[in-house]
TIGU-540587 format. One record per residue: residue in one letter; x, y, z of N, C-alpha, C in turn. Coordinates in Angstrom, 3 decimals, decimal comma, always signed. Atoms other than C-alpha are relative to their C-alpha. Last residue first. Layout:
// residues N
+------+----------+----------+----------+----------+----------+----------+----------+----------+----------+
! type !      nc1 !      nc2 !      nc3 !     cac1 !     cac2 !     cac3 !      cc1 !      cc2 !      cc3 !
+------+----------+----------+----------+----------+----------+----------+----------+----------+----------+
!    A !        X !        Y !        Z !        X !        Y !        Z !        X !        Y !        Z !
...
+------+----------+----------+----------+----------+----------+----------+----------+----------+----------+
END
This chain:
// residues 160
+------+----------+----------+----------+----------+----------+----------+----------+----------+----------+
! type !      nc1 !      nc2 !      nc3 !     cac1 !     cac2 !     cac3 !      cc1 !      cc2 !      cc3 !
+------+----------+----------+----------+----------+----------+----------+----------+----------+----------+
!    N !   +1,362 !   -0,578 !   -0,092 !  +90,836 !   +3,834 ! +286,888 !   -0,783 !   -0,273 !   -1,258 !
!    R !   +0,322 !   -0,930 !   +1,087 !  +93,830 !   +1,521 ! +286,957 !   -1,406 !   +0,486 !   +0,142 !
!    E !   +1,410 !   -0,022 !   +0,416 !  +95,051 !   -0,077 ! +290,154 !   -0,171 !   +1,048 !   -1,081 !
!    I !   +0,506 !   -1,371 !   +0,049 !  +98,788 !   -0,638 ! +290,284 !   -1,425 !   -0,060 !   -0,469 !
!    L !   +1,205 !   -0,112 !   +0,805 ! +100,017 !   -4,077 ! +291,373 !   -0,529 !   +1,424 !   +0,099 !
!    K !   +1,211 !   -0,068 !   -0,826 ! +103,514 !   -3,920 ! +292,717 !   -1,167 !   +0,220 !   -0,946 !
!    D !   -0,588 !   -0,363 !   -1,290 ! +106,907 !   -4,748 ! +291,276 !   -1,103 !   +0,141 !   +1,033 !
!    F !   +0,361 !   -1,300 !   -0,546 ! +104,996 !   -6,540 ! +288,531 !   +0,753 !   +0,241 !   +1,296 !
!    K !   +0,941 !   +0,040 !   -1,111 ! +106,923 !   -9,527 ! +287,238 !   -0,301 !   +1,427 !   +0,447 !
!    R !   -0,641 !   +0,034 !   -1,307 ! +108,605 !   -8,995 ! +283,921 !   -1,083 !   +0,044 !   +1,065 !
!    S !   +0,878 !   +0,065 !   -1,156 ! +107,642 !   -9,649 ! +280,336 !   +0,838 !   +0,033 !   +1,266 !
!    S !   -0,709 !   +0,428 !   -1,207 ! +109,125 !   -8,991 ! +276,938 !   -0,961 !   +0,085 !   +1,177 !
!    I !   +0,452 !   -0,679 !   -1,206 ! +107,068 !   -8,977 ! +273,766 !   +0,838 !   -0,519 !   +1,165 !
!    R !   +0,626 !   +0,812 !   -1,043 ! +108,875 !  -10,028 ! +270,650 !   -0,393 !   +0,858 !   +1,189 !
!    G !   +1,441 !   -0,206 !   -0,005 ! +109,480 !   -7,636 ! +267,765 !   -0,729 !   -0,823 !   +1,047 !
!    S !   +0,709 !   +1,257 !   +0,258 ! +112,949 !   -9,062 ! +267,221 !   -1,504 !   +0,186 !   -0,101 !
!    V !   -0,523 !   +0,709 !   +1,165 ! +114,812 !   -5,765 ! +266,799 !   -0,851 !   -1,218 !   -0,336 !
!    K !   +0,257 !   -0,713 !   +1,249 ! +112,772 !   -3,537 ! +269,097 !   +0,428 !   -0,788 !   -1,238 !
!    A !   -0,848 !   +0,727 !   +0,946 ! +112,674 !   -5,944 ! +272,023 !   -0,245 !   +0,549 !   -1,395 !
!    G !   -1,266 !   +0,387 !   -0,624 ! +111,380 !   -3,759 ! +274,841 !   +0,953 !   -0,694 !   -0,950 !
!    I !   -1,075 !   -0,724 !   +0,686 ! +108,676 !   -2,063 ! +272,767 !   +1,374 !   -0,347 !   +0,568 !
!    Q !   -0,036 !   +0,278 !   +1,433 ! +105,848 !   -4,487 ! +273,526 !   +1,090 !   +0,770 !   -0,733 !
!    N !   -0,647 !   -1,127 !   +0,652 ! +106,457 !   -4,621 ! +277,251 !   +0,131 !   -0,289 !   -1,486 !
!    L !   -0,335 !   +0,363 !   +1,377 ! +104,121 !   -6,866 ! +279,232 !   +0,504 !   +1,232 !   -0,746 !
!    D !   -0,087 !   -1,263 !   +0,711 ! +104,175 !   -6,284 ! +282,999 !   +0,484 !   -0,337 !   -1,408 !
!    S !   -1,290 !   -0,416 !   +0,507 ! +103,113 !   -9,633 ! +284,373 !   -0,126 !   +1,357 !   -0,658 !
!    R !   +0,081 !   -1,229 !   +0,797 ! +100,326 !  -11,147 ! +286,394 !   +1,399 !   +0,465 !   -0,365 !
!    L !   -1,341 !   -0,508 !   +0,225 ! +100,034 !  -14,714 ! +287,617 !   -0,131 !   +1,213 !   -0,915 !
!    R !   -0,382 !   -0,463 !   +1,337 !  +96,605 !  -15,547 ! +288,965 !   +1,421 !   +0,542 !   -0,007 !
!    G !   -0,430 !   +1,127 !   +0,822 !  +95,560 !  -17,676 ! +291,923 !   +0,431 !   +0,381 !   -1,400 !
!    D !   +1,134 !   +0,490 !   +0,782 !  +93,502 !  -14,906 ! +293,591 !   +0,383 !   -1,137 !   -0,951 !
!    D !   +0,953 !   +0,674 !   -0,885 !  +96,151 !  -14,437 ! +296,281 !   -1,197 !   -0,574 !   -0,762 !
!    S !   +0,732 !   -0,856 !   -0,950 !  +98,644 !  -13,573 ! +293,558 !   -0,952 !   -0,830 !   +0,847 !
!    V !   +1,452 !   +0,191 !   +0,017 ! +101,038 !  -16,039 ! +291,897 !   -0,640 !   +0,849 !   +1,095 !
!    G !   +0,705 !   -1,124 !   +0,594 ! +104,542 !  -14,629 ! +291,420 !   -1,511 !   -0,107 !   +0,019 !
!    N !   -0,215 !   -1,215 !   -0,777 ! +106,474 !  -16,864 ! +293,795 !   -0,774 !   +1,195 !   -0,538 !
!    L !   +0,622 !   +0,151 !   -1,324 ! +104,982 !  -19,997 ! +292,251 !   +0,121 !   +1,271 !   +0,830 !
!    I !   +1,455 !   -0,079 !   +0,169 ! +105,892 !  -18,800 ! +288,762 !   -0,689 !   -0,085 !   +1,350 !
!    G !   +0,337 !   -1,362 !   +0,407 ! +109,489 !  -18,089 ! +289,712 !   -1,494 !   +0,185 !   -0,169 !
!    E !   -0,042 !   -0,830 !   -1,209 ! +109,757 !  -21,387 ! +291,595 !   -0,374 !   +1,441 !   -0,324 !
!    L !   +1,045 !   +0,392 !   -0,950 ! +108,580 !  -23,274 ! +288,508 !   -0,014 !   +0,864 !   +1,256 !
!    F !   +1,383 !   -0,133 !   +0,418 ! +110,603 !  -21,427 ! +285,888 !   -1,003 !   -0,268 !   +1,114 !
!    T !   +0,260 !   -1,132 !   +0,886 ! +114,187 !  -20,675 ! +286,767 !   -1,479 !   +0,195 !   -0,279 !
!    G !   -0,430 !   -1,297 !   -0,514 ! +114,716 !  -22,851 ! +289,800 !   -0,396 !   +1,184 !   -0,852 !
!    R !   +0,470 !   -0,284 !   -1,355 ! +112,710 !  -25,966 ! +288,993 !   +0,303 !   +1,440 !   +0,403 !
!    L !   +1,453 !   -0,072 !   +0,040 ! +113,184 !  -26,052 ! +285,239 !   -0,551 !   +0,404 !   +1,360 !
!    T !   +0,382 !   -1,211 !   +0,732 ! +116,863 !  -25,224 ! +285,613 !   -1,510 !   +0,168 !   -0,017 !
!    C !   -0,351 !   -1,160 !   -0,841 ! +117,431 !  -27,839 ! +288,323 !   -0,419 !   +1,307 !   -0,674 !
!    A !   +0,963 !   -0,051 !   -1,104 ! +115,538 !  -30,480 ! +286,313 !   +0,261 !   +1,199 !   +0,909 !
!    N !   +1,300 !   -0,409 !   +0,536 ! +117,560 !  -29,718 ! +283,175 !   -1,037 !   +0,140 !   +1,108 !
!    N !   -0,063 !   -1,413 !   +0,376 ! +120,879 !  -29,846 ! +285,046 !   -1,349 !   +0,511 !   -0,492 !
!    F !   -0,138 !   -0,795 !   -1,216 ! +120,021 !  -33,162 ! +286,720 !   -0,024 !   +1,491 !   -0,325 !
!    A !   +1,322 !   +0,040 !   -0,643 ! +118,806 !  -34,699 ! +283,457 !   +0,006 !   +0,827 !   +1,274 !
!    L !   +0,898 !   -0,833 !   +0,816 ! +122,028 !  -33,579 ! +281,752 !   -1,393 !   +0,063 !   +0,621 !
!    K !   -0,350 !   -1,390 !   -0,318 ! +124,074 !  -35,048 ! +284,629 !   -0,862 !   +0,960 !   -0,806 !
!    V !   +0,482 !   -0,236 !   -1,364 ! +122,262 !  -38,399 ! +284,266 !   +0,272 !   +1,454 !   +0,389 !
!    E !   +1,454 !   -0,136 !   +0,109 ! +122,827 !  -38,302 ! +280,495 !   -0,618 !   +0,274 !   +1,368 !
!    A !   +0,227 !   -1,344 !   +0,548 ! +126,538 !  -37,650 ! +281,077 !   -1,502 !   +0,250 !   -0,142 !
!    M !   +0,180 !   -0,895 !   -1,140 ! +126,515 !  -40,748 ! +283,306 !   -0,172 !   +1,447 !   -0,453 !
!    E !   +1,408 !   -0,086 !   -0,400 ! +125,922 !  -42,729 ! +280,120 !   -0,235 !   +0,904 !   +1,201 !
!    L !   -0,135 !   -0,117 !   -1,451 ! +129,374 !  -42,047 ! +278,691 !   -1,382 !   +0,282 !   +0,581 !
!    K !   +0,939 !   +0,947 !   -0,635 ! +128,842 !  -43,273 ! +275,118 !   +0,146 !   -0,036 !   +1,527 !
!    H !   -0,789 !   +0,896 !   -0,856 ! +131,951 !  -41,397 ! +273,921 !   -0,858 !   -0,997 !   +0,778 !
!    E !   -1,286 !   +0,392 !   +0,603 ! +130,599 !  -39,455 ! +270,953 !   +0,746 !   -1,050 !   +0,804 !
!    R !   +0,115 !   +0,487 !   +1,382 ! +126,917 !  -39,224 ! +271,907 !   +1,305 !   -0,562 !   -0,559 !
!    L !   +1,019 !   +1,041 !   +0,151 ! +127,026 !  -38,989 ! +275,704 !   +0,026 !   -0,595 !   -1,403 !
!    W !   -0,440 !   +1,180 !   -0,754 ! +130,295 !  -37,098 ! +276,053 !   -0,968 !   -1,163 !   -0,191 !
!    W !   -1,156 !   +0,565 !   +0,727 ! +129,221 !  -34,710 ! +273,269 !   +0,504 !   -1,255 !   +0,704 !
!    T !   +0,585 !   +0,689 !   +1,156 ! +125,848 !  -34,139 ! +274,972 !   +1,092 !   -0,669 !   -0,826 !
!    L !   +0,679 !   +1,196 !   -0,520 ! +127,644 !  -33,302 ! +278,222 !   -0,612 !   -0,823 !   -1,133 !
!    V !   -1,038 !   +0,969 !   -0,372 ! +129,961 !  -30,948 ! +276,330 !   -0,625 !   -1,284 !   +0,528 !
!    E !   -0,651 !   +0,459 !   +1,226 ! +127,100 !  -29,107 ! +274,596 !   +1,046 !   -1,083 !   +0,306 !
!    K !   +0,882 !   +0,938 !   +0,702 ! +125,077 !  -28,918 ! +277,810 !   +0,660 !   -0,574 !   -1,253 !
!    D !   +1,322 !   -0,497 !   +0,362 ! +127,909 !  -27,310 ! +279,753 !   -0,764 !   -1,048 !   -0,810 !
!    M !   +0,911 !   +1,128 !   -0,179 ! +130,775 !  -29,102 ! +281,431 !   -1,419 !   +0,447 !   -0,294 !
!    S !   +1,428 !   -0,292 !   -0,027 ! +133,573 !  -26,811 ! +280,329 !   -0,789 !   -1,284 !   +0,199 !
!    V !   +0,825 !   +1,089 !   +0,514 ! +137,184 !  -27,412 ! +281,245 !   -1,473 !   +0,371 !   +0,152 !
!    G !   +0,029 !   +1,283 !   -0,693 ! +139,038 !  -24,171 ! +281,783 !   -0,892 !   -1,020 !   -0,682 !
!    G !   -0,832 !   +0,976 !   +0,693 ! +139,830 !  -21,321 ! +279,396 !   +0,033 !   -1,370 !   +0,644 !
!    S !   -1,370 !   -0,122 !   -0,513 ! +138,559 !  -18,533 ! +281,689 !   +0,942 !   -1,036 !   -0,635 !
!    D !   -0,509 !   -1,336 !   +0,331 ! +135,381 !  -18,163 ! +279,640 !   +1,448 !   +0,185 !   +0,452 !
!    T !   +0,665 !   -1,060 !   -0,774 ! +134,875 !  -21,928 ! +279,931 !   +0,589 !   +1,343 !   -0,425 !
!    K !   -0,672 !   -0,317 !   -1,265 ! +136,085 !  -24,192 ! +277,137 !   -0,846 !   +1,028 !   +0,752 !
!    V !   +0,839 !   -0,741 !   -0,950 ! +134,488 !  -25,896 ! +274,140 !   +0,727 !   +0,140 !   +1,329 !
!    T !   +0,187 !   -1,422 !   +0,321 ! +136,987 !  -26,787 ! +271,385 !   -0,769 !   +0,780 !   +1,058 !
!    P !   -1,113 !   -0,638 !   +0,726 ! +138,582 !  -30,210 ! +271,959 !   -0,172 !   +1,504 !   -0,233 !
!    H !   +0,507 !   -0,357 !   +1,325 ! +136,156 !  -31,319 ! +274,691 !   +1,089 !   +0,774 !   -0,731 !
!    E !   +0,403 !   -1,398 !   +0,094 ! +138,177 !  -32,758 ! +277,556 !   -0,493 !   +0,261 !   -1,420 !
!    P !   -0,802 !   -0,912 !   +0,821 ! +138,173 !  -36,536 ! +277,692 !   -0,527 !   +1,437 !   +0,061 !
!    W !   +0,775 !   -0,435 !   +1,151 ! +136,650 !  -38,409 ! +280,647 !   +0,822 !   +1,000 !   -0,799 !
!    G !   -0,750 !   -0,102 !   +1,249 ! +139,344 !  -39,946 ! +282,826 !   -0,813 !   +0,384 !   -1,225 !
!    W !   +0,587 !   +0,924 !   +0,963 ! +137,109 !  -41,114 ! +285,675 !   +0,677 !   +0,056 !   -1,362 !
!    E !   +0,155 !   +1,353 !   -0,529 ! +139,250 !  -39,587 ! +288,421 !   -0,514 !   -0,991 !   -1,047 !
!    D !   -1,189 !   +0,500 !   -0,703 ! +140,693 !  -36,421 ! +286,855 !   -0,134 !   -1,463 !   +0,436 !
!    I !   -1,237 !   -0,119 !   +0,786 ! +138,118 !  -35,590 ! +284,184 !   +1,174 !   -0,703 !   +0,705 !
!    L !   +0,144 !   +0,439 !   +1,395 ! +134,790 !  -36,745 ! +285,619 !   +1,318 !   -0,011 !   -0,773 !
!    L !   +0,564 !   +1,333 !   +0,176 ! +135,425 !  -36,637 ! +289,365 !   +0,075 !   -0,460 !   -1,456 !
!    K !   -0,878 !   +0,962 !   -0,670 ! +137,802 !  -33,672 ! +289,651 !   -0,491 !   -1,430 !   -0,237 !
!    K !   -1,223 !   +0,114 !   +0,805 ! +135,824 !  -31,725 ! +287,062 !   +0,928 !   -1,041 !   +0,612 !
!    M !   +0,338 !   +0,790 !   +1,186 ! +132,562 !  -32,493 ! +288,921 !   +1,210 !   -0,163 !   -0,908 !
!    Q !   +0,221 !   +1,397 !   -0,405 ! +134,021 !  -31,323 ! +292,235 !   -0,303 !   -0,882 !   -1,205 !
!    P !   -1,262 !   +0,639 !   -0,382 ! +135,477 !  -28,157 ! +290,656 !   -0,177 !   -1,464 !   +0,424 !
!    G !   -0,877 !   +0,216 !   +1,145 ! +132,214 !  -27,346 ! +288,853 !   +1,313 !   -0,665 !   +0,379 !
!    S !   -1,350 !   -0,522 !   -0,179 ! +130,080 !  -27,793 ! +291,970 !   +0,870 !   -0,348 !   -1,200 !
!    R !   -0,016 !   -1,392 !   +0,467 ! +126,403 !  -28,226 ! +291,081 !   +1,389 !   +0,616 !   +0,081 !
!    L !   +0,067 !   +0,003 !   +1,460 ! +126,639 !  -32,025 ! +291,308 !   -0,010 !   +1,407 !   -0,586 !
!    N !   +0,891 !   -1,080 !   +0,407 ! +127,768 !  -31,722 ! +294,921 !   +0,023 !   +0,093 !   -1,521 !
!    L !   -0,316 !   -0,612 !   +1,289 ! +129,244 !  -35,024 ! +296,083 !   -1,055 !   +1,040 !   -0,360 !
!    K !   +0,127 !   -1,459 !   -0,129 ! +128,476 !  -35,647 ! +299,772 !   +0,315 !   +0,736 !   -1,307 !
!    P !   +1,362 !   -0,395 !   -0,352 ! +127,731 !  -39,370 ! +299,553 !   -0,212 !   +1,504 !   +0,114 !
!    N !   -0,110 !   -1,226 !   -0,784 ! +130,988 !  -40,004 ! +297,650 !   -1,400 !   +0,501 !   +0,337 !
!    G !   -0,369 !   +0,403 !   -1,355 ! +131,409 !  -43,499 ! +296,238 !   +0,173 !   +1,190 !   +0,923 !
!    A !   -1,249 !   -0,653 !   -0,396 ! +131,449 !  -42,013 ! +292,738 !   +0,489 !   -0,464 !   +1,366 !
!    V !   -1,045 !   +0,419 !   +0,930 ! +128,851 !  -44,502 ! +291,451 !   +1,353 !   +0,578 !   +0,405 !
!    A !   -0,226 !   +1,445 !   -0,150 ! +126,660 !  -44,035 ! +294,527 !   +1,152 !   -0,467 !   -0,889 !
!    R !   -0,674 !   +0,220 !   -1,282 ! +127,018 !  -40,233 ! +294,588 !   +0,323 !   -1,477 !   +0,212 !
!    F !   -1,378 !   -0,471 !   +0,068 ! +126,232 !  -39,968 ! +290,889 !   +0,760 !   -0,305 !   +1,285 !
!    C !   -0,721 !   +0,797 !   +0,996 ! +123,110 !  -42,148 ! +291,126 !   +1,471 !   +0,412 !   -0,046 !
!    H !   -0,229 !   +1,330 !   -0,568 ! +121,872 !  -40,535 ! +294,336 !   +0,843 !   -0,848 !   -0,942 !
!    Q !   -0,985 !   -0,132 !   -1,075 ! +122,308 !  -37,040 ! +292,916 !   +0,350 !   -1,367 !   +0,585 !
!    A !   -1,298 !   -0,259 !   +0,635 ! +120,533 !  -37,997 ! +289,701 !   +1,090 !   +0,127 !   +1,054 !
!    R !   -0,445 !   +1,238 !   +0,662 ! +117,670 !  -39,569 ! +291,635 !   +1,374 !   +0,183 !   -0,631 !
!    M !   -0,467 !   +0,942 !   -1,025 ! +117,389 !  -36,534 ! +293,958 !   +0,515 !   -1,302 !   -0,618 !
!    I !   -1,239 !   -0,527 !   -0,572 ! +117,206 !  -34,097 ! +291,034 !   +0,571 !   -0,986 !   +1,006 !
!    R !   -1,036 !   +0,139 !   +1,032 ! +114,604 !  -36,179 ! +289,178 !   +1,356 !   +0,453 !   +0,533 !
!    I !   -0,314 !   +1,433 !   +0,082 ! +112,573 !  -36,452 ! +292,403 !   +1,088 !   -0,242 !   -1,039 !
!    D !   -0,764 !   +0,329 !   -1,210 ! +112,729 !  -32,679 ! +292,936 !   +0,424 !   -1,472 !   -0,019 !
!    Q !   -1,352 !   -0,493 !   +0,243 ! +111,613 !  -32,219 ! +289,320 !   +0,891 !   -0,279 !   +1,204 !
!    K !   -0,625 !   +0,906 !   +0,977 ! +108,611 !  -34,453 ! +289,943 !   +1,432 !   +0,437 !   -0,300 !
!    R !   -0,408 !   +1,219 !   -0,717 ! +107,820 !  -32,441 ! +293,089 !   +0,678 !   -0,998 !   -0,938 !
!    L !   -1,159 !   -0,350 !   -0,821 ! +107,776 !  -29,219 ! +291,068 !   +0,526 !   -1,221 !   +0,747 !
!    I !   -1,118 !   -0,070 !   +0,940 ! +105,417 !  -30,780 ! +288,526 !   +1,287 !   +0,319 !   +0,753 !
!    K !   -0,255 !   +1,381 !   +0,421 ! +103,043 !  -31,731 ! +291,359 !   +1,199 !   -0,052 !   -0,957 !
!    V !   -0,722 !   +0,628 !   -1,114 ! +103,340 !  -28,210 ! +292,814 !   +0,346 !   -1,451 !   -0,338 !
!    L !   -1,339 !   -0,575 !   -0,011 ! +102,343 !  -26,773 ! +289,425 !   +0,857 !   -0,616 !   +1,110 !
!    I !   -0,726 !   +0,608 !   +1,118 !  +99,390 !  -29,164 ! +289,215 !   +1,434 !   +0,522 !   -0,036 !
!    P !   -0,272 !   +1,417 !   -0,282 !  +98,194 !  -28,179 ! +292,689 !   +0,777 !   -0,700 !   -1,120 !
!    L !   -1,079 !   +0,238 !   -0,962 !  +98,753 !  -24,476 ! +291,875 !   +0,226 !   -1,470 !   +0,323 !
!    D !   +0,519 !   +1,117 !   -0,784 !  +96,576 !  -24,347 ! +288,753 !   +1,112 !   -0,438 !   +0,955 !
!    V !   -0,990 !   +1,050 !   -0,199 !  +97,724 !  -20,941 ! +287,569 !   -0,620 !   -1,059 !   +0,893 !
!    F !   +0,261 !   +0,875 !   -1,138 !  +95,151 !  -18,544 ! +286,139 !   +1,050 !   -1,097 !   +0,050 !
!    V !   +0,303 !   +1,350 !   +0,451 !  +96,619 !  -15,966 ! +283,804 !   -0,184 !   -0,866 !   +1,237 !
!    G !   -0,997 !   +1,020 !   -0,298 !  +96,635 !  -12,250 ! +284,382 !   -0,410 !   -1,343 !   -0,570 !
!    S !   +0,646 !   +1,259 !   -0,372 !  +93,424 !  -10,217 ! +284,243 !   +1,005 !   -1,080 !   +0,382 !
!    D !   +1,007 !   -0,133 !   -1,060 !  +94,980 !   -6,775 ! +284,373 !   -0,546 !   -1,349 !   +0,453 !
!    E !   -0,682 !   -0,360 !   -1,239 !  +98,127 !   -7,546 ! +282,392 !   -0,983 !   +0,041 !   +1,162 !
!    C !   -0,714 !   +1,204 !   -0,450 !  +96,103 !   -9,339 ! +279,715 !   +0,733 !   +0,263 !   +1,315 !
!    Q !   +1,021 !   +0,902 !   -0,535 !  +93,752 !   -6,357 ! +279,463 !   +0,645 !   -1,290 !   +0,523 !
!    M !   +0,419 !   -0,562 !   -1,293 !  +96,747 !   -4,041 ! +279,069 !   -1,067 !   -0,881 !   +0,659 !
!    L !   -1,053 !   +0,290 !   -0,969 !  +98,128 !   -6,300 ! +276,325 !   -0,371 !   +0,517 !   +1,394 !
!    T !   +0,070 !   +1,434 !   -0,313 !  +94,801 !   -6,137 ! +274,476 !   +1,053 !   -0,383 !   +1,032 !
!    S !   +1,190 !   +0,182 !   -0,838 !  +94,760 !   -2,339 ! +274,650 !   -0,140 !   -1,464 !   +0,431 !
!    T !   -0,353 !   -0,539 !   -1,316 !  +98,307 !   -2,222 ! +273,312 !   -1,161 !   -0,176 !   +0,968 !
!    F !   -0,888 !   +0,972 !   -0,618 !  +97,261 !   -4,492 ! +270,438 !   +0,398 !   +0,445 !   +1,403 !
!    P !   +0,787 !   +1,122 !   -0,530 !  +94,292 !   -2,274 ! +269,612 !   +0,866 !   -1,044 !   +0,709 !
!    L !   +0,941 !   -0,460 !   -1,025 !  +96,610 !   +0,770 ! +269,424 !   -0,893 !   -1,123 !   +0,522 !
!    D !   -0,616 !   -0,222 !   -1,306 !  +99,489 !   -0,955 ! +267,626 !   -0,998 !   +0,399 !   +1,083 !
!    V !   -0,392 !   +1,242 !   -0,662 !  +97,514 !   -2,403 ! +264,712 !   +0,459 !   +0,257 !   +1,432 !
!    D !   +1,079 !   +0,972 !   +0,149 !  +95,547 !   +0,473 ! +263,187 !   +0,305 !   -1,304 !   +0,739 !
!    M !   +1,039 !   -0,282 !   -0,976 !  +98,025 !   +2,965 ! +264,644 !   -1,134 !   -1,025 !   -0,085 !
+------+----------+----------+----------+----------+----------+----------+----------+----------+----------+
END
């Protein structure tokens, strides 16, 4: 009670006040990720000779990298269905073990897409009219780790 009660009060204050988001800076970061994505797409499409190549398409990337370019399949990492994996571990393996520099371009593409879609757009969509991002902080959601979980408010509830 000596710790949990004051901590709960602090979390409630954080939920109420939220955190200020500097939207111009966030938009600038978003644009940088868009540029990284476009550069990677341009690079892959130019090298592959395919202006419509979709870097997010597993079948298209498998056809290009494995079938056409002859990149080796990772000896142990497979997809859940047993197919060729092209996850971060495999891309890093291609880069480090086989010096396939286009793997670095694909890694940059994947990282930029994740940063953009998972984080930046999520934050932008959650900012209130007052420029603040508010979250429902749950201190009992992760009982094992003790970490606080967070989720976007479904709707802002006024407290008396």
